[in-house]
C-alpha positions as a Python dict, from the first residue, in 0.01 Angstrom:
ca = {
    (1, 'X'): (0, 0, 0),
    (2, 'X'): (182, 350, -22),
    (3, 'X'): (549, 332, -115),
    (4, 'X'): (775, 451, 158),
    (5, 'X'): (939, 792, 79),
    (6, 'X'): (1308, 867, 71),
    (7, 'X'): (1449, 984, 407),
    (8, 'X'): (1720, 1229, 509),
    (9, 'X'): (1971, 1048, 712),
    (10, 'X'): (2173, 1255, 951),
    (11, 'X'): (2376, 978, 1116),
    (12, 'X'): (2380, 595, 1125),
    (13, 'X'): (2566, 322, 1261),
    (14, 'X'): (2501, -38, 1377),
    (15, 'X'): (2307, 88, 1694),
    (16, 'X'): (2142, 419, 1560),
    (17, 'X'): (1966, 592, 1279),
    (18, 'X'): (1887, 952, 1307),
    (19, 'X'): (1685, 1131, 1032),
    (20, 'X'): (1558, 1475, 951),
    (21, 'X'): (1178, 1438, 951),
    (22, 'X'): (985, 1637, 683),
    (23, 'X'): (651, 1818, 762),
    (24, 'X'): (332, 1643, 740),
    (25, 'X'): (460, 1294, 779),
    (26, 'X'): (374, 1112, 1087),
    (27, 'X'): (651, 952, 1299),
    (28, 'X'): (463, 628, 1363),
    (29, 'X'): (110, 505, 1479),
    (30, 'X'): (-73, 539, 1143),
    (31, 'X'): (-316, 280, 999),
    (32, 'X'): (-179, 8, 775),
    (33, 'X'): (-56, 107, 429),
    (34, 'X'): (-35, 489, 542),
    (35, 'X'): (297, 660, 513),
    (36, 'X'): (521, 718, 821),
    (37, 'X'): (869, 793, 889),
    (38, 'X'): (911, 450, 1066),
    (39, 'X'): (792, 267, 774),
    (40, 'X'): (1017, 465, 546),
    (41, 'X'): (1314, 406, 769),
    (42, 'X'): (1271, 40, 789),
    (43, 'X'): (1253, 15, 415),
    (44, 'X'): (1584, 232, 402),
    (45, 'X'): (1766, -10, 633),
    (46, 'X'): (1621, -319, 456),
    (47, 'X'): (1736, -212, 112),
    (48, 'X'): (2058, -61, 224),
    (49, 'X'): (2176, -371, 428),
    (50, 'X'): (1992, -622, 226),
    (51, 'X'): (1799, -751, 536),
    (52, 'X'): (1514, -1009, 466),
    (53, 'X'): (1198, -1012, 680),
    (54, 'X'): (1115, -752, 938),
    (55, 'X'): (1360, -479, 1026),
    (56, 'X'): (1368, -390, 1401),
    (57, 'X'): (1372, -5, 1469),
    (58, 'X'): (1272, 137, 1812),
    (59, 'X'): (1149, 503, 1802),
    (60, 'X'): (1316, 677, 2081),
    (61, 'X'): (1208, 1027, 2003),
    (62, 'X'): (910, 1135, 1804),
    (63, 'X'): (769, 1449, 1643),
    (64, 'X'): (420, 1558, 1563),
    (65, 'X'): (337, 1526, 1191),
    (66, 'X'): (361, 1907, 1118),
    (67, 'X'): (693, 1946, 1299),
    (68, 'X'): (1033, 1887, 1126),
    (69, 'X'): (1375, 1790, 1249),
    (70, 'X'): (1565, 1521, 1426),
    (71, 'X'): (1407, 1186, 1505),
    (72, 'X'): (1621, 932, 1689),
    (73, 'X'): (1557, 559, 1609),
    (74, 'X'): (1758, 262, 1771),
    (75, 'X'): (1859, -20, 1562),
    (76, 'X'): (1876, -277, 1863),
    (77, 'X'): (1661, -333, 2153),
    (78, 'X'): (1957, -281, 2381),
    (79, 'X'): (2028, 63, 2225),
    (80, 'X'): (1651, 160, 2253),
    (81, 'X'): (1650, 78, 2629),
    (82, 'X'): (1955, 276, 2711),
    (83, 'X'): (1834, 580, 2510),
    (84, 'X'): (1489, 558, 2660),
    (85, 'X'): (1650, 569, 3009),
    (86, 'X'): (1864, 868, 2918),
    (87, 'X'): (1544, 1056, 2791),
    (88, 'X'): (1353, 974, 3100),
    (89, 'X'): (1639, 1101, 3343),
    (90, 'X'): (1672, 1399, 3122),
    (91, 'X'): (2040, 1339, 3022),
    (92, 'X'): (1960, 1451, 2675),
    (93, 'X'): (2000, 1813, 2528),
    (94, 'X'): (1712, 1907, 2294),
    (95, 'X'): (1703, 2232, 2116),
    (96, 'X'): (1409, 2349, 1887),
    (97, 'X'): (1368, 2670, 1687),
    (98, 'X'): (1028, 2827, 1635),
    (99, 'X'): (885, 3116, 1474),
    (100, 'X'): (576, 3261, 1666),
    (101, 'X'): (330, 3529, 1651),
    (102, 'X'): (424, 3849, 1833),
    (103, 'X'): (720, 3873, 2064),
    (104, 'X'): (726, 3723, 2396),
    (105, 'X'): (808, 3926, 2709),
    (106, 'X'): (1046, 3888, 2884),
    (107, 'X'): (1275, 3801, 2585),
    (108, 'X'): (1405, 3492, 2771),
    (109, 'X'): (1236, 3268, 3044),
    (110, 'X'): (1115, 2958, 3183),
    (111, 'X'): (770, 2814, 3112),
    (112, 'X'): (615, 2580, 3344),
    (113, 'X'): (269, 2443, 3303),
    (114, 'X'): (68, 2126, 3400),
    (115, 'X'): (-87, 1961, 3071),
    (116, 'X'): (-335, 1693, 3030),
    (117, 'X'): (-429, 1499, 2716),
    (118, 'X'): (-770, 1533, 2542),
    (119, 'X'): (-769, 1218, 2323),
    (120, 'X'): (-1126, 1287, 2198),
    (121, 'X'): (-1019, 1609, 2033),
    (122, 'X'): (-645, 1505, 1980),
    (123, 'X'): (-531, 1813, 2179),
    (124, 'X'): (-352, 1888, 2488),
    (125, 'X'): (-467, 2144, 2750),
    (126, 'X'): (-310, 2342, 3028),
    (127, 'X'): (-460, 2231, 3353),
    (128, 'X'): (-373, 2263, 3731),
    (129, 'X'): (-116, 2052, 3935),
    (130, 'X'): (-401, 1864, 4130),
    (131, 'X'): (-575, 1714, 3816),
    (132, 'X'): (-554, 1354, 3812),
    (133, 'X'): (-395, 1341, 3455),
    (134, 'X'): (-166, 1639, 3506),
    (135, 'X'): (185, 1628, 3371),
    (136, 'X'): (447, 1872, 3442),
    (137, 'X'): (596, 2057, 3134),
    (138, 'X'): (899, 2274, 3156),
    (139, 'X'): (1098, 2459, 2881),
    (140, 'X'): (1333, 2744, 2841),
    (141, 'X'): (1299, 2993, 2555),
    (142, 'X'): (1521, 3274, 2423),
    (143, 'X'): (1412, 3536, 2169),
    (144, 'X'): (1681, 3530, 1883),
    (145, 'X'): (1532, 3792, 1664),
    (146, 'X'): (1191, 3967, 1629),
    (147, 'X'): (997, 4166, 1372),
    (148, 'X'): (678, 4359, 1400),
    (149, 'X'): (462, 4049, 1360),
    (150, 'X'): (678, 3749, 1454),
    (151, 'X'): (973, 3635, 1647),
    (152, 'X'): (1231, 3343, 1618),
    (153, 'X'): (1269, 3160, 1943),
    (154, 'X'): (1532, 2914, 2053),
    (155, 'X'): (1381, 2649, 2288),
    (156, 'X'): (1565, 2423, 2529),
    (157, 'X'): (1318, 2142, 2611),
    (158, 'X'): (1354, 1998, 2954),
    (159, 'X'): (1040, 1758, 2955),
    (160, 'X'): (901, 1584, 2653),
    (161, 'X'): (520, 1595, 2682),
    (162, 'X'): (294, 1557, 2380),
    (163, 'X'): (248, 1884, 2201),
    (164, 'X'): (428, 2075, 2487),
    (165, 'X'): (606, 2339, 2305),
    (166, 'X'): (284, 2426, 2099),
    (167, 'X'): (66, 2441, 2395),
    (168, 'X'): (298, 2627, 2630),
    (169, 'X'): (380, 2898, 2365),
    (170, 'X'): (12, 2924, 2278),
    (171, 'X'): (-80, 2962, 2639),
    (172, 'X'): (142, 3277, 2680),
    (173, 'X'): (-18, 3402, 2360),
    (174, 'X'): (242, 3344, 2108),
    (175, 'X'): (120, 3043, 1882),
    (176, 'X'): (358, 2884, 1642),
    (177, 'X'): (312, 3003, 1283),
    (178, 'X'): (74, 2772, 1105),
    (179, 'X'): (-46, 2586, 1422),
    (180, 'X'): (-411, 2649, 1365),
    (181, 'X'): (-487, 2365, 1630),
    (182, 'X'): (-350, 2595, 1898),
    (183, 'X'): (-486, 2929, 1782),
    (184, 'X'): (-231, 3051, 1511),
    (185, 'X'): (-378, 3318, 1274),
    (186, 'X'): (-73, 3342, 1059),
    (187, 'X'): (-35, 3074, 792),
    (188, 'X'): (292, 2875, 725),
    (189, 'X'): (385, 2709, 397),
    (190, 'X'): (384, 2346, 504),
    (191, 'X'): (333, 2216, 849),
    (192, 'X'): (408, 2464, 1136),
    (193, 'X'): (717, 2671, 1219),
    (194, 'X'): (867, 2438, 1477),
    (195, 'X'): (1200, 2246, 1397),
    (196, 'X'): (1390, 1999, 1615),
    (197, 'X'): (1726, 2137, 1531),
    (198, 'X'): (1972, 1990, 1764),
    (199, 'X'): (2016, 1688, 1988),
    (200, 'X'): (2307, 1598, 2216),
    (201, 'X'): (2320, 1248, 2357),
    (202, 'X'): (2569, 989, 2492),
    (203, 'X'): (2601, 695, 2240),
    (204, 'X'): (2418, 409, 2408),
    (205, 'X'): (2700, 161, 2328),
    (206, 'X'): (3023, 341, 2238),
    (207, 'X'): (2957, 612, 2525),
    (208, 'X'): (3102, 903, 2338),
    (209, 'X'): (2900, 1238, 2307),
    (210, 'X'): (2699, 1271, 1979),
    (211, 'X'): (2602, 1619, 1860),
    (212, 'X'): (2332, 1600, 1597),
    (213, 'X'): (2208, 1882, 1392),
    (214, 'X'): (1921, 1893, 1128),
    (215, 'X'): (1907, 2158, 856),
    (216, 'X'): (1588, 2378, 829),
    (217, 'X'): (1334, 2258, 572),
    (218, 'X'): (1267, 2461, 250),
    (219, 'X'): (946, 2590, 394),
    (220, 'X'): (1127, 2829, 636),
    (221, 'X'): (1300, 2992, 326),
    (222, 'X'): (965, 3036, 136),
    (223, 'X'): (777, 3175, 447),
    (224, 'X'): (777, 3561, 452),
    (225, 'X'): (805, 3556, 825),
    (226, 'X'): (1053, 3286, 893),
    (227, 'X'): (1271, 3360, 592),
    (228, 'X'): (1378, 3717, 741),
    (229, 'X'): (1544, 3530, 1044),
    (230, 'X'): (1766, 3297, 850),
    (231, 'X'): (2045, 3544, 872),
    (232, 'X'): (2066, 3514, 1244),
    (233, 'X'): (2098, 3135, 1197),
    (234, 'X'): (2369, 3150, 927),
    (235, 'X'): (2116, 3055, 662),
}
């Protein structure tokens, strides 16, 4: 069995664990013995708090393997249920950063598409509202900075569909760097140039606001396209 890798903990208490996921690590749902963020987080809790047996952690938000950034886990079933309800009712603020090919026009806007899953090819496609499997997907984007070949976008995610940001940006002709699955022609050092940077939630038990942020991974500094935008982010 693979040894769980160390995790970058952003926030923790008796109810929550928030981590900064690295690229190319699945959040969960892998075969037995394969590395995942969930397995690493369980091992972290087991060792830190000397817990025997199985450790409960509920995955409230998840990211695709090539995506980096904030993942929210609940340490109790009560916290998991309350957070899941908050996500369903869209009471959560989710902000992502992405570097895409070209420069979207207009420089800010709302994207609305209907998506359907293609489990056979492990992809998501844009479809029409009348399709039996259609799910509405909405996001807002803003161009923060642009070069001759790429742009830095700030994205506010309204819905949380599988591969949503990747599919919607590709659909308008601006694939995320490194995302070959959705048509990117430009490489990226590790994973893709999509990062879940900020999450604002109400604490499920204490009821105060939590504003969580995750630092960009080193791959953004080593990429020639992404690195030129770090000044606009204070990096």
